[in-house]
MARSE-437072 format. One record per residue: residue in one letter; x, y, z of N, C-alpha, C in turn. Coordinates in steps of 0.2 Angstrom, whole numbers, plus 5000, padded with zeros to 4 digits. Atoms other than C-alpha are relative to their C-alpha. Layout:
N
ATOM   type   n_east   n_north   n_up   ca_east   ca_north   ca_up   c_east   c_north   c_up
ATOM      A        X         Y      Z         X          Y       Z        X         Y      Z
...
END
This chain:
269
ATOM   type   n_east   n_north   n_up   ca_east   ca_north   ca_up   c_east   c_north   c_up
ATOM      M     5004      4994   5000      5000       5000    5000     5004      5006   5000
ATOM      P     4996      4994   5001      5007       5017    4995     5001      5004   5007
ATOM      S     4998      4997   4993      5015       5027    5010     4994      5006   5001
ATOM      L     5004      4995   4999      5002       5041    5007     4994      4997   5004
ATOM      F     5005      5003   4996      4989       5029    5015     5002      4996   5006
ATOM      N     4998      5003   4994      4999       5023    5030     4996      5003   5006
ATOM      T     5004      4997   4994      4985       5031    5041     4993      4999   4998
ATOM      T     5007      5000   5001      4967       5029    5043     4996      5006   5002
ATOM      R     5003      4994   4998      4963       5047    5047     4994      5002   4996
ATOM      L     5006      4998   5004      4951       5049    5033     4995      4995   4999
ATOM      Q     5005      5005   5000      4942       5033    5035     4994      5002   5004
ATOM      G     5007      4998   4996      4923       5036    5039     4999      5008   4999
ATOM      K     5001      4993   5001      4926       5055    5035     4996      5001   4994
ATOM      T     5003      4998   5006      4916       5064    5022     5003      5006   4996
ATOM      A     4997      4995   5004      4924       5074    5008     4995      5002   4995
ATOM      V     5005      4997   5005      4914       5086    4997     5005      5003   4995
ATOM      V     4996      4997   5005      4922       5090    4980     4996      5003   4995
ATOM      T     5003      4996   5005      4916       5103    4968     5004      4999   4993
ATOM      G     4997      5001   5007      4920       5101    4949     5003      4993   5000
ATOM      A     4998      5007   4999      4921       5082    4952     4999      4996   4994
ATOM      S     5002      5004   5006      4916       5077    4935     5006      4998   4995
ATOM      G     4994      5002   5005      4934       5077    4927     5006      5004   5003
ATOM      G     4993      4997   4998      4952       5083    4929     5002      4999   5007
ATOM      I     4998      5000   4993      4958       5088    4946     4995      4997   5005
ATOM      G     5006      5002   4996      4941       5085    4954     4999      4993   5000
ATOM      A     5001      5007   5000      4939       5068    4948     5006      4996   5003
ATOM      A     4994      5004   4997      4957       5062    4952     5000      5001   5007
ATOM      T     5000      5000   4993      4955       5069    4969     4995      4996   5004
ATOM      A     5005      5004   4998      4939       5060    4972     5002      4993   5001
ATOM      I     4997      5007   5000      4947       5044    4967     5005      4998   5005
ATOM      L     4995      5001   4995      4961       5046    4979     4997      5000   5007
ATOM      F     5004      5000   4994      4950       5051    4993     4997      4993   5001
ATOM      A     5003      5006   4999      4941       5035    4990     5005      4994   5002
ATOM      K     4995      5004   4998      4957       5025    4991     5002      5001   5008
ATOM      A     4998      4999   4993      4960       5033    5008     4994      4999   5005
ATOM      G     5006      5002   4996      4943       5027    5014     4995      5005   5002
ATOM      A     5005      4994   4998      4933       5044    5014     4994      4999   4996
ATOM      N     5006      5000   5003      4915       5044    5010     5000      5007   4996
ATOM      L     4999      4995   5005      4912       5056    4995     4993      5003   4999
ATOM      V     5005      4996   5003      4900       5070    4990     5003      5003   4993
ATOM      L     4997      4998   5007      4903       5073    4971     4995      5005   4997
ATOM      L     5004      4995   5003      4897       5089    4964     5002      5003   4993
ATOM      A     4998      4998   5006      4897       5095    4946     4993      5001   4996
ATOM      R     5006      4999   5004      4885       5100    4932     4998      4994   4996
ATOM      R     5002      5005   5005      4886       5084    4921     4999      4993   5004
ATOM      L     5002      5006   4996      4877       5069    4929     5003      4994   4998
ATOM      E     4997      5006   5003      4883       5056    4917     5008      4999   5002
ATOM      A     4993      5000   4999      4901       5061    4920     5001      4998   5008
ATOM      L     5000      5001   4993      4898       5061    4939     4999      4993   5002
ATOM      E     5002      5007   4999      4891       5043    4938     5006      4996   4998
ATOM      E     4994      5003   5002      4907       5038    4929     5005      5000   5006
ATOM      V     4995      4999   4994      4918       5045    4943     4998      4996   5006
ATOM      K     5003      5004   4995      4907       5037    4956     5002      4993   5000
ATOM      A     4998      5007   5002      4910       5020    4948     5008      4999   5001
ATOM      Q     4993      5001   4999      4929       5023    4948     5002      5001   5007
ATOM      C     4998      4999   4993      4929       5029    4966     4998      4993   5004
ATOM      L     5002      5006   4997      4919       5013    4972     5005      4994   4998
ATOM      A     4995      5005   5002      4931       5002    4962     5007      5001   5003
ATOM      A     4994      4998   4997      4946       5011    4969     5000      4998   5008
ATOM      A     5001      5001   4993      4939       5009    4987     5001      4992   5001
ATOM      K     5000      5008   5000      4936       4990    4984     5007      4997   4999
ATOM      E     4993      5002   5002      4954       4988    4977     5004      5001   5007
ATOM      F     4996      4998   4994      4961       4996    4994     4996      4997   5006
ATOM      G     5003      5004   4994      4949       4985    5005     4996      5005   5004
ATOM      V     5004      4995   4995      4939       5000    5012     4993      5000   4997
ATOM      E     5007      4998   5002      4920       5003    5011     4998      5007   5001
ATOM      I     5002      4993   5000      4914       5020    5007     4993      5001   4997
ATOM      S     5006      4998   5004      4898       5029    5001     5002      5005   4996
ATOM      V     4998      4995   5005      4898       5040    4986     4993      5003   4998
ATOM      L     5006      4996   5002      4884       5053    4983     5001      5005   4995
ATOM      V     4999      4995   5005      4883       5062    4967     4994      5005   5000
ATOM      K     5005      4995   5000      4873       5078    4965     5002      5005   4994
ATOM      T     4998      4995   5005      4872       5089    4950     4999      5007   5003
ATOM      L     5000      4994   4997      4876       5107    4955     5004      5005   4995
ATOM      D     4997      4994   5003      4880       5123    4945     5002      5005   5006
ATOM      V     4998      4997   4994      4891       5132    4958     4998      5008   4999
ATOM      T     5002      4993   5001      4885       5149    4950     4992      5001   5001
ATOM      D     5007      4999   4999      4867       5145    4954     4999      5001   5008
ATOM      R     5000      4998   4992      4865       5154    4971     4995      4996   5004
ATOM      A     5006      5004   4996      4848       5146    4976     5002      4993   5001
ATOM      A     4998      5007   5000      4855       5129    4972     5005      4999   5006
ATOM      V     4994      5000   4995      4871       5132    4983     4997      5001   5007
ATOM      D     5003      4999   4994      4860       5139    4997     4996      4994   5003
ATOM      A     5005      5006   4998      4849       5123    4997     5005      4994   5001
ATOM      L     4996      5006   5000      4864       5111    4996     5001      4996   5006
ATOM      V     4999      5004   4994      4868       5107    5014     4993      4997   5002
ATOM      P     5006      5004   4998      4850       5103    5019     4998      4994   4995
ATOM      A     5001      5005   5005      4848       5093    5003     5005      4994   5002
ATOM      L     4995      5005   4998      4864       5083    5008     4998      4996   5006
ATOM      K     5002      5003   4993      4858       5080    5026     4994      4996   4999
ATOM      A     5006      5004   5001      4841       5074    5019     5002      4993   4997
ATOM      E     4997      5006   5003      4851       5061    5009     5004      4996   5004
ATOM      G     4996      5004   4995      4860       5055    5025     5007      5002   5001
ATOM      V     4993      4998   4998      4876       5064    5025     5000      5003   5007
ATOM      K     5000      4999   4993      4880       5066    5043     5005      5005   5003
ATOM      S     4995      4996   4999      4896       5076    5043     5003      5003   4994
ATOM      F     4997      4997   5006      4906       5088    5032     5007      5001   5002
ATOM      D     4994      4999   4997      4924       5085    5036     5006      5003   4995
ATOM      V     4996      4996   5005      4933       5091    5020     4996      5003   4994
ATOM      L     5003      4997   5006      4928       5103    5007     5005      5002   4995
ATOM      V     4995      4998   5005      4938       5104    4991     4996      5005   4995
ATOM      N     5003      4995   5005      4933       5120    4981     5004      5000   4994
ATOM      N     4996      5001   5006      4939       5115    4964     4997      5003   4994
ATOM      A     5003      4997   5006      4927       5122    4952     5002      5006   4998
ATOM      G     4997      4993   5002      4933       5136    4941     5003      4999   4993
ATOM      G     4997      5000   5007      4942       5140    4925     5001      5007   4997
ATOM      A     4999      4994   5003      4948       5153    4913     4997      5000   4993
ATOM      V     5002      4999   5007      4941       5159    4896     5003      5006   4997
ATOM      G     4997      4994   5004      4951       5169    4883     5006      5002   5003
ATOM      T     4994      4997   4998      4967       5178    4883     5000      5007   4998
ATOM      E     5001      4993   5002      4960       5195    4878     5003      5004   5006
ATOM      Q     4998      4995   4995      4968       5210    4887     4995      5005   5002
ATOM      A     5004      4995   4997      4960       5223    4897     4998      5005   4995
ATOM      G     5002      4995   5005      4949       5234    4886     4996      4996   4995
ATOM      D     5003      5005   5005      4944       5219    4875     4997      4994   5003
ATOM      I     5003      5006   4997      4937       5207    4887     4993      5001   5000
ATOM      K     5007      5000   5000      4919       5202    4885     4997      5000   5007
ATOM      L     5003      5000   4994      4908       5206    4900     4998      4993   5003
ATOM      E     5002      5007   4998      4901       5188    4900     5006      4996   5002
ATOM      D     4994      5004   4998      4919       5181    4901     5002      5002   5007
ATOM      I     4998      4998   4993      4923       5192    4916     4995      4997   5005
ATOM      D     5004      5002   4996      4907       5187    4924     5001      4992   5002
ATOM      Y     4998      5008   4999      4911       5168    4921     5006      4999   5005
ATOM      M     4994      5002   4996      4928       5169    4929     4999      5003   5007
ATOM      V     5001      4997   4993      4923       5180    4944     4995      4995   5003
ATOM      D     5005      5004   4997      4908       5169    4947     5002      4993   5002
ATOM      T     4998      5007   4999      4915       5152    4945     5006      4999   5005
ATOM      N     4994      5001   4996      4932       5155    4953     5000      5003   5007
ATOM      L     5000      4996   4994      4928       5167    4967     4994      5001   5004
ATOM      V     5007      4999   4996      4910       5171    4971     4997      4994   5002
ATOM      S     5003      5007   4999      4905       5153    4970     5004      4997   5006
ATOM      L     4995      5003   4995      4920       5147    4980     4998      5003   5007
ATOM      I     5002      4997   4993      4915       5160    4994     4993      4997   5002
ATOM      Q     5007      5002   4998      4897       5155    4994     5000      4993   5002
ATOM      V     5000      5007   4998      4900       5136    4994     5004      5000   5007
ATOM      T     4996      5000   4993      4913       5139    5009     4995      5002   5005
ATOM      Q     5004      4997   4995      4900       5149    5018     4994      4995   5002
ATOM      V     5006      5004   4998      4886       5136    5017     5003      4994   5004
ATOM      F     4997      5006   4996      4898       5122    5024     5003      5002   5006
ATOM      L     4996      4998   4994      4907       5133    5037     4996      4999   5006
ATOM      P     5004      5000   4993      4893       5134    5050     5000      4992   5002
ATOM      E     5000      5008   4998      4892       5114    5049     5007      4998   5003
ATOM      M     4993      5002   4997      4911       5113    5052     5001      5003   5007
ATOM      K     4999      4996   4994      4910       5126    5066     4996      4996   5005
ATOM      A     5004      5003   4996      4896       5116    5074     5004      4993   5002
ATOM      Q     4996      5006   4999      4908       5100    5073     5006      5002   5004
ATOM      D     4993      4998   4997      4923       5110    5079     5005      4996   4996
ATOM      S     4995      5004   5004      4932       5101    5065     4998      5001   4992
ATOM      G     5001      4999   5007      4934       5102    5046     5006      5002   4996
ATOM      H     4994      4998   5004      4946       5106    5032     4998      5003   4993
ATOM      I     5002      4997   5006      4943       5118    5018     5006      5001   4996
ATOM      I     4994      5000   5005      4955       5116    5003     4998      5003   4994
ATOM      N     5002      4996   5006      4954       5129    4990     5005      4999   4994
ATOM      I     4995      5001   5005      4962       5126    4973     5002      5007   4997
ATOM      G     4998      4993   5003      4972       5142    4968     5004      4999   4994
ATOM      S     4997      5001   5006      4984       5144    4955     5007      5004   5000
ATOM      L     4995      4996   5002      5001       5151    4949     4998      5007   4999
ATOM      A     5003      4994   5002      4990       5165    4943     4998      5004   5006
ATOM      G     5001      4996   4994      4987       5170    4961     5006      5002   5003
ATOM      R     4994      4998   4997      5005       5173    4964     5004      5004   4995
ATOM      E     4996      4997   5005      5011       5180    4947     4995      5002   4995
ATOM      S     5005      4998   5005      5001       5191    4935     5004      5000   4993
ATOM      Y     4997      5001   5007      5004       5189    4916     4995      5003   4995
ATOM      V     5003      4998   5005      4999       5196    4900     4994      4995   4997
ATOM      G     5005      5004   5002      4982       5190    4894     4996      4996   5006
ATOM      G     5003      5004   4994      4977       5184    4912     4997      5005   5005
ATOM      T     5002      4995   4995      4970       5200    4919     4995      4998   5005
ATOM      I     5005      5002   4995      4954       5193    4926     5001      4994   5004
ATOM      Y     4998      5006   4996      4960       5176    4930     5005      5001   5005
ATOM      C     4995      4999   4995      4975       5182    4939     4997      5004   5006
ATOM      A     5003      4997   4994      4964       5194    4949     4996      4996   5004
ATOM      V     5004      5004   4996      4952       5181    4954     5004      4995   5004
ATOM      K     4996      5005   4996      4965       5169    4959     5004      5003   5006
ATOM      H     4997      4996   4995      4974       5182    4969     4995      5001   5006
ATOM      A     5005      4999   4995      4958       5185    4978     4998      4993   5004
ATOM      V     5001      5007   4997      4956       5166    4981     5005      4999   5006
ATOM      K     4994      5000   4995      4973       5167    4990     4999      5004   5006
ATOM      A     5001      4995   4995      4968       5182    5000     4994      4997   5005
ATOM      F     5006      5003   4996      4951       5174    5005     5002      4994   5004
ATOM      T     4998      5006   4996      4959       5158    5011     5005      5002   5006
ATOM      R     4995      4998   4995      4973       5167    5021     4995      5003   5005
ATOM      S     5005      4997   4995      4959       5178    5029     4996      4995   5004
ATOM      L     5004      5005   4996      4948       5163    5033     5004      4996   5005
ATOM      M     4996      5003   4995      4962       5154    5041     5001      5004   5007
ATOM      K     5000      4996   4994      4964       5168    5053     4994      5001   5004
ATOM      E     5006      5000   4997      4946       5169    5056     4998      4994   5004
ATOM      V     5002      5006   4997      4944       5151    5061     5006      4997   5004
ATOM      V     4994      5003   4997      4961       5149    5070     4998      4997   5007
ATOM      A     5002      5003   4993      4952       5146    5087     4995      4994   5000
ATOM      T     5004      5006   5001      4942       5132    5080     5004      4994   4998
ATOM      G     4996      5005   5003      4947       5115    5074     5000      4999   4993
ATOM      I     5000      5000   5007      4945       5120    5056     5007      5002   4997
ATOM      R     4994      4998   5004      4960       5120    5044     4998      5003   4994
ATOM      C     5001      4997   5007      4962       5130    5028     5006      4999   4996
ATOM      T     4995      5001   5004      4973       5126    5014     4999      5003   4993
ATOM      E     5000      4999   5007      4977       5133    4997     5005      4996   4996
ATOM      V     4996      5004   5004      4984       5121    4984     5000      5004   4993
ATOM      A     4999      4995   5005      4991       5132    4970     5004      4996   4994
ATOM      P     4996      5004   5005      4997       5122    4954     5002      5005   4994
ATOM      G     4998      4997   5006      5007       5128    4939     4996      4997   4994
ATOM      F     5003      5003   5006      5004       5120    4922     4998      4993   5001
ATOM      V     5003      5007   4999      4992       5105    4924     4997      4998   4993
ATOM      E     5003      5002   5006      4987       5096    4908     4994      4997   5001
ATOM      T     5007      5002   5000      4968       5095    4909     4997      5003   4995
ATOM      N     5004      4996   5005      4954       5103    4899     5001      5007   5001
ATOM      F     5000      4993   4998      4959       5120    4907     5002      5004   4994
ATOM      A     4998      4996   5006      4969       5126    4891     4995      4999   4995
ATOM      R     5005      5001   5005      4956       5119    4880     4994      5005   5001
ATOM      T     5005      4996   4998      4943       5129    4889     5002      5008   4999
ATOM      R     4997      4993   5001      4954       5145    4889     5000      5002   4993
ATOM      F     4999      4998   5007      4957       5144    4870     4993      4998   4997
ATOM      R     5007      5001   5003      4938       5141    4867     5000      4994   4995
ATOM      G     5001      5006   5004      4940       5123    4861     5005      4999   4994
ATOM      D     4995      5001   5005      4955       5126    4850     5005      4995   5002
ATOM      E     4996      5005   4997      4964       5110    4852     5008      5001   4998
ATOM      E     4993      4998   5002      4980       5116    4843     5004      5005   5005
ATOM      K     4997      4995   4995      4983       5131    4854     5000      4997   5007
ATOM      A     5000      5004   4993      4978       5120    4870     5006      4996   5000
ATOM      A     4995      5005   5000      4991       5107    4865     5007      5004   5001
ATOM      A     4993      4997   5000      5005       5120    4862     5002      5003   5007
ATOM      V     4999      4998   4993      5003       5126    4881     5005      4995   5003
ATOM      Y     4996      5005   4997      5011       5109    4886     5005      4997   4996
ATOM      K     4996      5003   5005      5022       5106    4871     5008      5001   5003
ATOM      G     4992      4999   4999      5041       5102    4874     5002      4999   5008
ATOM      F     4998      5001   4993      5040       5098    4893     4995      4996   5003
ATOM      D     5005      5004   4996      5032       5087    4906     4996      5004   5005
ATOM      P     5004      4996   4995      5018       5097    4914     4997      4995   5006
ATOM      L     5003      5004   4994      5009       5091    4930     4994      4997   4996
ATOM      V     5006      5003   5002      4994       5080    4928     4995      5000   5006
ATOM      A     5005      5000   4994      4978       5079    4938     5001      4996   5006
ATOM      E     4998      5004   4995      4984       5065    4948     5005      5003   5005
ATOM      D     4995      4997   4996      4999       5075    4954     4997      5005   5005
ATOM      I     5003      4995   4996      4988       5089    4961     4995      4996   5005
ATOM      A     5005      5004   4996      4975       5076    4968     5005      4997   5006
ATOM      E     4995      5003   4995      4990       5068    4978     5002      5005   5005
ATOM      E     4999      4994   4995      4994       5085    4986     4994      5001   5004
ATOM      I     5007      4999   4997      4976       5088    4990     4999      4995   5006
ATOM      V     5001      5005   4995      4974       5072    4999     5005      4999   5005
ATOM      W     4995      5000   4995      4991       5073    5007     4999      5005   5005
ATOM      C     5002      4995   4995      4986       5089    5015     4994      4998   5005
ATOM      A     5005      5002   4996      4970       5082    5021     5001      4994   5005
ATOM      L     4998      5005   4995      4979       5067    5029     5004      5002   5005
ATOM      R     4995      4998   4995      4990       5077    5040     4996      5000   5007
ATOM      P     5003      5001   4993      4987       5075    5059     4996      5007   5001
ATOM      P     5004      4994   4999      4973       5087    5065     5004      5006   5003
ATOM      H     4997      4994   4998      4986       5099    5073     5005      5003   4995
ATOM      V     4996      4998   5005      4995       5101    5057     4996      5003   4994
ATOM      Q     5004      4996   5005      4989       5114    5044     5005      5002   4995
ATOM      I     4996      4998   5006      4997       5115    5027     4996      5007   4997
ATOM      A     5004      4993   5002      4992       5134    5024     5001      5001   4992
ATOM      E     4999      4999   5007      4999       5135    5006     5004      4994   4997
ATOM      L     4996      5005   5003      5006       5122    4994     5000      5002   4992
ATOM      Y     4999      4997   5006      5013       5129    4978     5004      4995   4996
ATOM      V     4998      5006   5003      5016       5115    4965     5001      5002   4993
ATOM      L     4999      4999   5007      5025       5117    4948     5003      4994   4997
ATOM      P     4996      5005   5004      5032       5105    4935     5007      5002   5001
ATOM      T     4993      4999   4999      5051       5103    4937     5002      5005   4995
ATOM      A     4997      4996   5006      5053       5112    4920     4997      5007   5000
ATOM      Q     5003      4994   5000      5043       5127    4925     5002      5004   5006
ATOM      A     4998      4995   4994      5049       5142    4936     4996      5006   5001
ATOM      S     5005      4994   4999      5036       5155    4932     4995      4999   4994
ATOM      A     5005      5001   5006      5021       5158    4920     5003      5000   4993
ATOM      T     4997      4999   5007      5033       5162    4906     5007      4997   5000
ATOM      I     4993      5003   5000      5050       5153    4911     4998      4993   5000
ATOM      I     5001      5007   5001      5048       5135    4905     5005      4997   4996
ATOM      A     4995      5003   5004      5062       5124    4899     4997      4995   4995
ATOM      R     5004      5004   5005      5054       5117    4883     5006      4997   4996
ATOM      K     4995      5003   5004      5064       5104    4873     4996      4999   4993
ATOM      L     5004      5000   5007      5057       5108    4855     5005      4998   4995
END
């Protein structure tokens, strides 16, 4: 058994993962399953969620642990649906909320300020920041009542370094970093931990979405070097969650070995 799971700390706990239908969210869910955590998987695409659920159950069985997996469709920008989420989950038998992974988000376009469409601004602000804050706020009272819990927000290199063509995305990811740090200070007297996991280039559908489905441009982002993959970030997320209760990984900034910044990448072309 891998050393990552030489503990039973997550067995019987419940992890909630947004954006769980693919990429980092799906990989994280599968790894939580291997660690014995029950799962609540949230995303917009039910069919994809069901596929991830099957993978989670198979992974848990392989590792000899029994878990429950609840899937629920959710658009994190639907304010009413997010407000109704916790009561709905309780009605379906979820008894505790031990880990929340705020993973939903993304970037659209590389237009510079002055040329950015308002709908693209709204999308990036709503999915990466406003929704993350709202989802956190609906689960936070439950964690306070438990006097335990772990909120893990997925940040980005863009939250540490601004770059051309990333005006809005960099702004919202800087805000995610600030929100997470402020939240950590606000809950310091409780048993709640707060973590930001901030990746560099991860080869998922992120670039495809950013370039509006242009496969060639998306592939060029990762050309000539070994980028991170979803499973790399999933391992860091679950590792943070597996630390002893008195250990809080406040920030984890993860880059491919060949990347030193948004623009400094050792490509072998």
